[in-house]
C-alpha positions as a Python dict, from the first residue, in 0.01 Angstrom:
ca = {
    (1, 'Q'): (0, 0, 0),
    (2, 'V'): (105, -344, 114),
    (3, 'Q'): (32, -661, -79),
    (4, 'L'): (74, -1008, 101),
    (5, 'V'): (119, -1324, -115),
    (6, 'E'): (79, -1655, 67),
    (7, 'S'): (217, -1985, -77),
    (8, 'G'): (268, -2348, 36),
    (9, 'G'): (-84, -2485, 89),
    (10, 'G'): (-185, -2804, -33),
    (11, 'L'): (-317, -3161, 53),
    (12, 'V'): (-132, -3349, 333),
    (13, 'Q'): (-189, -3670, 523),
    (14, 'P'): (-251, -3662, 888),
    (15, 'G'): (72, -3637, 1078),
    (16, 'G'): (243, -3469, 790),
    (17, 'S'): (399, -3135, 748),
    (18, 'L'): (372, -2809, 547),
    (19, 'M'): (548, -2465, 532),
    (20, 'L'): (353, -2175, 442),
    (21, 'S'): (519, -1859, 322),
    (22, 'C'): (389, -1494, 299),
    (23, 'V'): (579, -1227, 99),
    (24, 'A'): (497, -856, 163),
    (25, 'S'): (551, -583, -77),
    (26, 'G'): (628, -233, 27),
    (27, 'N'): (882, -100, 288),
    (28, 'I'): (707, -143, 631),
    (29, 'F'): (748, -505, 676),
    (30, 'D'): (1001, -483, 941),
    (31, 'L'): (797, -222, 1124),
    (32, 'S'): (484, -448, 1121),
    (33, 'A'): (364, -727, 1342),
    (34, 'M'): (270, -1032, 1135),
    (35, 'G'): (29, -1324, 1172),
    (36, 'W'): (-135, -1618, 1036),
    (37, 'Y'): (-516, -1677, 1084),
    (38, 'R'): (-740, -1957, 949),
    (39, 'Q'): (-1083, -1986, 843),
    (40, 'A'): (-1239, -2324, 828),
    (41, 'P'): (-1613, -2373, 650),
    (42, 'G'): (-1884, -2250, 874),
    (43, 'K'): (-1649, -2107, 1126),
    (44, 'Q'): (-1500, -1779, 1226),
    (45, 'R'): (-1164, -1658, 1123),
    (46, 'E'): (-924, -1727, 1405),
    (47, 'L'): (-570, -1629, 1497),
    (48, 'V'): (-322, -1934, 1454),
    (49, 'A'): (14, -1760, 1527),
    (50, 'S'): (166, -1409, 1551),
    (51, 'I'): (509, -1258, 1573),
    (52, 'T'): (601, -906, 1657),
    (53, 'R'): (840, -681, 1520),
    (54, 'G'): (1094, -783, 1793),
    (55, 'G'): (1032, -1161, 1728),
    (56, 'I'): (794, -1230, 2015),
    (57, 'T'): (555, -1502, 1929),
    (58, 'K'): (215, -1621, 2034),
    (59, 'Y'): (29, -1924, 1934),
    (60, 'A'): (-327, -2052, 1959),
    (61, 'D'): (-359, -2337, 2205),
    (62, 'S'): (-465, -2582, 1935),
    (63, 'V'): (-141, -2547, 1779),
    (64, 'Q'): (101, -2494, 2056),
    (65, 'G'): (400, -2716, 2015),
    (66, 'R'): (310, -2818, 1641),
    (67, 'F'): (327, -2487, 1451),
    (68, 'T'): (630, -2228, 1456),
    (69, 'I'): (604, -1876, 1311),
    (70, 'S'): (918, -1726, 1203),
    (71, 'R'): (1014, -1398, 994),
    (72, 'D'): (1296, -1300, 778),
    (73, 'N'): (1290, -918, 769),
    (74, 'A'): (1570, -920, 486),
    (75, 'K'): (1319, -1103, 256),
    (76, 'N'): (1002, -936, 364),
    (77, 'T'): (871, -1284, 446),
    (78, 'V'): (682, -1446, 730),
    (79, 'Y'): (665, -1839, 748),
    (80, 'L'): (437, -2087, 930),
    (81, 'Q'): (594, -2433, 979),
    (82, 'M'): (314, -2681, 1074),
    (83, 'N'): (399, -3019, 1185),
    (84, 'S'): (203, -3303, 1312),
    (85, 'L'): (-112, -3174, 1109),
    (86, 'K'): (-457, -3283, 1217),
    (87, 'P'): (-768, -3298, 1012),
    (88, 'G'): (-907, -3021, 1235),
    (89, 'D'): (-616, -2807, 1091),
    (90, 'T'): (-800, -2801, 742),
    (91, 'A'): (-875, -2433, 649),
    (92, 'V'): (-791, -2145, 434),
    (93, 'Y'): (-484, -1970, 588),
    (94, 'Y'): (-442, -1595, 575),
    (95, 'C'): (-144, -1392, 625),
    (96, 'N'): (-191, -1061, 822),
    (97, 'S'): (24, -766, 848),
    (98, 'N'): (-57, -500, 1115),
    (99, 'H'): (113, -163, 1135),
    (100, 'A'): (48, 87, 1424),
    (101, 'V'): (-38, 359, 1179),
    (102, 'F'): (-118, 190, 839),
    (103, 'G'): (-342, -65, 1003),
    (104, 'D'): (-419, -418, 878),
    (105, 'Y'): (-360, -594, 542),
    (106, 'W'): (-457, -931, 436),
    (107, 'G'): (-334, -1179, 185),
    (108, 'Q'): (-568, -1361, -45),
    (109, 'G'): (-536, -1700, 149),
    (110, 'T'): (-400, -2036, 76),
    (111, 'Q'): (-590, -2386, 141),
    (112, 'V'): (-438, -2627, 363),
    (113, 'T'): (-626, -2983, 371),
    (114, 'V'): (-534, -3244, 597),
    (115, 'S'): (-697, -3582, 496),
    (116, 'S'): (-608, -3929, 433),
}
């Protein structure tokens, strides 16, 4: 059983920055790919960024160059540094853990609102 707990969301002005954190329980974090997804009202959940066990990263076109995903296996934590935030980034952000055998786990989500 894996539990994921996100933190770091909030209200920020356009152009501002936030860092999201996701702490995973259990002992398979370093064997799992991790990702951040987001879901805006009335829209489907979409992948924002992902990072493999080996540290290979991938980003949605809409956040490339503005967001950075990273992981600290010693702390069972994955981060999402978000810079130059835009109103279109407003959404609930979800942490995801994917293990080849045990499958997908999701956090409860953290709200990010970008507004002046």
